[in-house]
Structures are given as structure tokens and as C-alpha cells.
C-alpha positions in Angstrom: 0.0 0.0 0.0 1.3 3.4 -1.0 1.7 6.0 1.9 1.2 9.7 1.4 4.9 10.2 2.1 5.8 7.8 -0.7 3.3 9.4 -3.1 4.8 12.8 -2.3 8.3 11.5 -2.9 7.2 10.0 -6.3 5.4 13.2 -7.3 2.0 11.6 -7.3 0.5 13.7 -4.5 1.0 17.5 -3.8 3.0 18.1 -0.6 1.1 21.4 0.1 -2.2 19.6 -0.2 -1.0 16.9 2.2 -0.2 19.5 4.9 -3.6 21.2 4.4 -5.4 17.9 4.9 -3.3 16.5 7.7 -4.2 19.0 10.5 -5.1 16.1 12.7 -4.0 12.5 12.0 -5.8 9.5 13.5 -4.3 6.1 12.9 -7.1 3.6 12.9 -6.5 0.0 12.0 -8.9 -1.7 9.6 -12.0 -3.4 11.0 -10.6 -6.8 10.3 -7.9 -6.0 12.9 -10.4 -4.8 15.5 -12.6 -7.9 15.6 -13.6 -7.2 19.2 -15.6 -4.2 18.0 -17.6 -6.2 15.4 -20.3 -7.5 17.9 -21.0 -3.9 19.0 -21.1 -2.1 15.6 -23.9 -4.1 13.9 -26.2 -3.7 16.9 -25.5 0.1 17.0 -26.0 0.4 13.2 -29.2 -1.7 13.4 -30.8 0.6 16.0 -29.9 3.8 14.0 -30.9 2.4 10.6 -34.1 0.7 11.8 -35.2 4.0 13.2 -34.3 5.8 10.0 -36.4 3.5 8.0 -39.1 3.2 10.6 -38.6 -0.6 10.8 -38.4 -3.0 13.8 -34.7 -3.7 14.5 -33.8 -7.2 13.3 -32.0 -9.6 15.7 -28.5 -10.9 15.0 -28.5 -14.6 15.7 -25.4 -16.4 16.7 -25.0 -17.7 13.2 -25.3 -14.3 11.6 -22.9 -12.7 14.2 -20.4 -15.6 13.6 -20.5 -14.8 9.8 -19.9 -11.1 10.6 -17.0 -12.0 12.9 -15.4 -14.2 10.2 -15.8 -11.8 7.3 -12.8 -9.6 6.4 -14.8 -6.3 5.9 -12.5 -4.9 3.2 -14.8 -1.9 3.0 -14.5 -1.4 6.8 -17.3 0.3 8.7 -19.1 1.6 5.6 -19.4 -1.9 4.2 -20.7 -3.1 7.6 -23.3 -0.3 7.8 -24.5 -1.0 4.2 -24.8 -4.6 5.1 -26.9 -3.8 8.1 -29.1 -1.5 6.0 -29.7 -4.3 3.5 -30.5 -6.7 6.3 -33.0 -4.2 7.8 -34.8 -3.7 4.4 -34.7 -7.3 3.2 -35.3 -8.8 6.7 -33.9 -12.2 5.7 -31.1 -13.7 7.8 -30.3 -16.5 5.3 -29.9 -13.9 2.5 -27.6 -11.8 4.7 -25.4 -14.7 5.5 -25.3 -15.8 1.9 -24.3 -12.3 0.9 -21.3 -12.3 3.3 -20.3 -15.7 2.0 -20.7 -14.7 -1.7 -18.8 -11.4 -1.2 -16.0 -13.0 0.8 -12.6 -11.8 -0.4 -10.6 -13.9 1.9 -10.8 -17.5 3.2 -11.9 -16.3 6.6 -15.5 -17.5 6.4 -15.8 -21.3 6.4 -19.3 -22.1 5.0 -19.3 -25.5 6.6 -18.9 -24.2 10.1 -21.8 -21.7 10.1 -25.0 -23.6 11.2 -28.3 -23.2 9.5 -30.5 -20.2 10.5 -33.7 -20.3 12.4 -35.9 -18.3 10.1 -38.6 -16.1 11.4 -41.2 -14.4 9.2 -40.8 -10.7 8.9 -43.8 -8.6 10.0 -45.7 -7.1 7.0 -44.8 -3.5 6.4 -46.4 -1.0 4.0 -44.3 0.2 1.0 -44.0 3.7 2.5 -41.8 2.2 5.3 -39.1 1.2 2.9 -38.2 4.8 2.2 -36.1 6.9 4.6 -38.1 9.3 6.8 -37.2 13.0 6.7 -36.1 14.3 10.1 -38.5 16.9 11.6 -37.7 20.5 10.8 -36.0 22.4 13.7 
């Protein structure tokens, strides 16, 4: 992976722009190196996204959480949040797990070790619930 310093040395990134952007630097490892945060992040995202779409928060079964823990999350937190958003809207655990397995970019998820889900029917929702609600004017 190319660092900013290497890009500047190679003339691929402007040094003056680097100093404008780097007023405050935070070194944050990728999500795959912070696995202890993975159980907390989907639950937090679920609450926020379910409220945004006026949906009932979906549960994360042990099987779904295991699939999340073993996925590499190359897109980091944005990928995880988009995954949770799709899970909220589609309300199908089997599809969610299948998505992680299909999108797997590493050998971290072992399909044979993730048990079958216990499927629960999703409550019926009107079509208007599938669109984000506008926040009230302040």
C-alpha cells in the first residue's frame, strides 16, 4: 500500500495539499484487525438504521454474528453499515449470511462451520416504510 509520504516523494501527491489535509491525524486499524468491535457495531448500526427506515430492529442470531466476525470487511465500517441496511430492508437472515459468503474476499468464512439459521417471518410492512423518513424541521 502506498503511503502519502511515498506518493509525495514520487510526485503523485502534492505536498502542500497533504499539509492542508493533515491537520489532525488518526491512525485507525482496519475493522478486520479490530474484531472485538464487530459485535457492537452491527447492533449500533441496526438501531440507527431501523429508526431511520421506521422498521423494527432485526436480531443478530449467533449464526449471523459468527458470519460477521469471520468476514474480512474490506470496506470497513461503511461496508458493515451498508450490510446492516440491506438486512433491515430485506429482513432475511439467510440472504444476509449468503451475501457475506458470496462477497468473501478472503478465506476467513468457512461455509461448513456456520450452522443453518432459524428463520422467522418478517412482519408485513407498508411500502412507505421502505423509504427513509425525513427528520423533523427544527
